[in-house]
C-alpha positions as CSV (number, residue, x, y, z in Angstrom):
1,M,-12.1,-37.3,6.6
2,V,-10.2,-34.2,7.5
3,K,-11.7,-30.9,6.4
4,K,-9.3,-28.5,4.7
5,Q,-9.4,-25.1,6.2
6,K,-9.6,-22.3,3.7
7,T,-6.6,-20.1,3.9
8,K,-7.3,-16.4,3.6
9,K,-5.5,-14.7,0.8
10,T,-3.6,-11.7,2.0
11,I,-2.5,-8.7,0.1
12,T,0.6,-6.7,1.1
13,I,0.8,-3.1,0.1
14,I,4.4,-2.0,-0.1
15,H,5.5,1.6,-0.3
16,D,9.0,2.8,-1.1
17,K,8.7,6.2,0.6
18,E,12.3,7.2,-0.2
19,G,11.4,7.2,-3.9
20,C,8.1,9.1,-3.4
21,V,8.0,12.5,-5.1
22,G,5.0,13.7,-3.2
23,C,2.6,14.2,-6.1
24,G,-0.4,13.2,-3.9
25,A,-2.2,11.0,-6.4
26,C,-2.4,8.1,-4.0
27,A,-3.9,10.3,-1.3
28,V,-6.5,11.6,-3.7
29,L,-7.4,8.2,-5.2
30,C,-7.3,6.2,-1.9
31,K,-7.9,8.4,1.2
32,K,-8.7,5.3,3.4
33,Y,-5.0,4.1,3.1
34,W,-2.9,7.1,2.0
35,R,-2.2,10.6,3.2
36,M,0.4,13.3,2.7
37,A,2.9,13.7,5.5
38,S,4.6,16.8,6.8
39,D,7.7,15.8,4.8
40,C,5.6,16.3,1.6
41,K,5.7,12.6,0.9
42,A,2.9,10.0,1.0
43,D,2.3,7.9,4.1
44,L,0.7,4.4,4.0
45,I,-1.7,4.7,6.9
46,G,-1.1,1.9,9.3
47,G,2.1,0.9,7.4
48,K,5.0,-0.7,9.3
49,K,8.6,0.1,8.5
50,T,10.4,-3.0,7.1
51,G,13.9,-2.0,6.1
52,K,13.7,0.6,3.4
53,H,9.9,0.1,2.8
54,F,6.6,0.5,4.6
55,E,4.2,-2.4,4.4
56,R,0.6,-3.1,5.4
57,I,-1.3,-6.3,5.1
58,V,-4.9,-6.2,4.0
59,E,-7.6,-8.7,3.1
60,K,-9.1,-6.7,0.2
61,I,-7.2,-4.5,-2.2
62,E,-9.9,-1.9,-2.3
63,C,-8.6,1.4,-3.8
64,N,-4.9,0.5,-3.4
65,Q,-4.6,-0.8,-7.0
66,E,-5.8,2.6,-8.3
67,A,-3.2,4.3,-6.0
68,A,-0.4,2.1,-7.4
69,D,-1.5,2.6,-11.0
70,G,-1.7,6.4,-10.4
71,C,1.7,6.7,-8.9
72,P,4.0,8.4,-11.5
73,V,7.2,7.0,-10.0
74,A,5.8,3.5,-9.3
75,V,6.7,3.3,-5.6
76,I,3.5,1.5,-4.5
77,H,3.5,-2.2,-5.0
78,I,0.8,-4.8,-4.5
79,K,1.9,-8.3,-3.5
80,K,-0.9,-11.0,-3.4
81,V,-0.3,-14.1,-1.4
């Protein structure tokens, strides 16, 4: 009998920085993952540029859902795999 390995579910945080208006809600709600940059837009800490977006893969969503929900221009997306 072959044991099935449990696959870890991953969560990808996607940030469309170009559309960010710099309100800072994400940085207030989720300081572990978000900060305001010198260009007055939010940065996804540890995010990698992928085309027009920045992405970071995490195992737990933590406060990122609050950051996404609090974004007035909806430029933070959560993708669960």
